[in-house]
C-alpha positions in Angstrom: 172.5 383.9 76.0 171.0 384.8 72.7 170.4 388.4 72.3 169.1 390.8 69.7 171.8 393.3 70.5 175.1 392.9 68.7 178.1 392.0 70.9 180.9 394.2 69.8 184.5 393.6 70.7 186.9 395.9 68.9 184.1 396.9 66.6 183.3 393.2 65.6 180.0 391.4 66.2 180.7 388.1 68.1 178.8 384.9 67.6 179.3 381.5 69.1 178.5 378.0 67.7 175.7 376.8 70.0 176.1 373.2 68.6 179.6 372.9 70.0 181.1 372.2 66.6 180.8 375.5 64.8 177.2 375.3 63.6 174.0 377.0 64.8 175.6 380.4 65.2 174.1 382.8 67.7 175.0 386.4 68.6 176.3 386.6 72.1 176.4 389.6 74.4 179.9 390.6 75.4 178.9 390.6 79.1 178.0 386.9 78.7 181.6 386.0 77.6 184.1 385.3 80.3 186.7 388.1 80.6 189.6 385.8 79.5 187.7 384.8 76.4 186.9 388.5 75.6 190.6 389.3 75.9 191.6 386.3 73.8 189.2 387.3 71.0 190.2 391.0 71.2 193.9 390.1 71.0 193.3 387.9 68.0 191.3 390.7 66.3 193.9 393.4 67.1 197.2 391.5 67.1 196.3 389.1 64.4 194.7 391.8 62.2 191.6 389.6 61.9 188.7 391.9 61.5 186.7 388.9 60.2 186.9 385.3 61.3 184.7 382.4 60.2 185.9 379.9 62.7 187.9 380.3 65.9 188.2 377.8 68.8 188.9 379.6 72.1 190.8 378.2 75.0 187.4 377.2 76.5 186.8 374.8 73.6 183.9 376.8 72.2 183.7 378.0 68.6 183.4 381.7 67.8 183.3 383.9 64.7 183.1 387.6 64.2 182.7 390.2 61.5 
């Protein structure tokens, strides 16, 4: 799942915590994210006015961050 290409959702690079607890951050390609998680993150970026986030736990229990 690690890629050298930035995964952009609403102009933000998305990373996930590969350790499961928000450590070992790795960039993830948008196509590797389930559609519901992409929508959840996009909604938080747009509706929550969060262009940066250092720690977000999605409904799937995984940790994400973006900038």
